[in-house]
C-alpha positions, 0 to 999 in steps of 0.5 A: 664190861656189862654183865650179860643177862641169864634170863630173857627180859620182858620186852623180848616176848613182845618184840618176838611176837611182833616179828621185829627181828633186828630188835630181838637180836639186839636184845639177845646180844645183851644176854648170855647163852642161858637166855639164848637157849630159852629164846631158841625154845620159845614158840614166838622166836622168828626163824631168822633169829633161830638161825642167827643164834645157831650160826652166829652165837654158837647154840647147839640145837641138840642141846636144847628142846627146840626141836621137841617144842617145834614139833608140838607148836611150830612144825613148819620150822622142823626143816629149818632146825634139821638144816641147822644140825638137829639130829633126827636120830637123837631127837626122834623118839622123845619128839614123837612122844611129845607129839602123841602126848599133846596130839599134834597131827601137823607135827606128825606129818612133818616128822614123817616128811623128814624121815621119822620112824613112826614104828619105833617105841616111844613110851611105856605103859604098864611095863609094855613098850608102845609106839606113837599111835598107841601112846596117842590113843592112851593119852586121848581125852575128849578134848583131843578126839578130832586130832587123835582121829587125824593122827590115827589115819596118818599112822595107819597109812604109814602101815602101822599095825592095829593091835588089841591094845589100840582097840581097847583104847578106842573103846575107852575113848568112846566110853569116856566121850559118851559119859561126858556128851550131855555135859559138853558145851557146844559153845566150846566143843564142835560136837558134830566134828567130834562125832564124825572123828569118833566114828572114823576111829571106830571104822579105822580100828574096826571097833563097835561104836559105844552106845549113846548114854541116856541120863535118867530124867526122873520120870519113873522109879530108879531100877537096875538090871544087874545082880552084883553090887559092882555091876549095879554101881556101874549101872547107876553111875551110867544112869544117874551121874552127869559128865561134869558137876552134881547129879540132878537127884540125891540118888545120883549124888550119892553114887557120884560122891562115893566114887569121887571120895574113893578115887581121891583117897586110893588113887590120888593119895589125897593130893587134892583133899580139902574143905570141899572134899570134907563137905562132900563127905559130910553131905554123903553121910546126910544123904545116906541118913535120909529116907530109908537110911543106911546102917549107922555103922556105914554112916560112921565109916563115911564120916571117918573117910580120910587119907588112911581109909582102906579099900575094903572100907570103900567097898562097904560104903559103895555097897551101902550106897547102892543099897540105899539108892535101890531102897529109895527108888523114887527120885529126890531132887538134889537142890543147891549144894554147899560144895563145889567139886 
């Protein structure tokens, strides 16, 4: 007797995408249960094959991730999975967590349709249990604004209560969006739809709209209104640093690089540290040595930035970077750089 495969053969995927039900069944008949579990979780597997796997091959829906996967990518088959024995109580929380994390409003509607409790806690943020809506807002990036607004409307219509934490996240979403607005390519992003979705969230959560950000155009010297170095750094960041890529001016690049180096070392643990980061570090040292230069001890600290650099050293570098920008207020065009981050 031929030994059955534990993995899905390549032709399974093409036949499943084509909807060739009998051919898919024939392929799966040559596979063992390990492959069957993979098949039932695959987003291309026809519903008829899923039903066959459960009824004829003995697959237990509750021992698979099929329900969670369906809620994200194939909400139209949730009803089928429930009819085949999927346990809503067992699957509800993790499924809602996935739906919120990946912002799937269609899956959310289907879960509500089949009786999911959207008020239950599905995740933990800073030791605090949070519900589906809070988790969706916390996980929302610019790319998901439209879907998140739709999910918010659905959940608020289900009597989910607005909390201060939700309001904080809406403001954070708006702040991040406005920071990146000038870098968003309209070929890939529907800016009008995103603006409308964000405006809807401001209204739903009764949050003041985040003002549009205007990038510095180099037409006049760089000045700030803030008094502390922390606030001056934030003001220069908002003024000079684009949402993506390098700044148009050396002053903006100084502010951008200090932030990237600090975040990579202190928050990412140098997980992405490579030659490009080292090039940026060296470029920062060169920038700070130009014009009215920073102190030599600061230049040395910049050149020595590495995995072991402590927070207080970065504070010194950021203070000096802010000071350098304000001592060299006339815009200096950046030109071509030799790093890519």
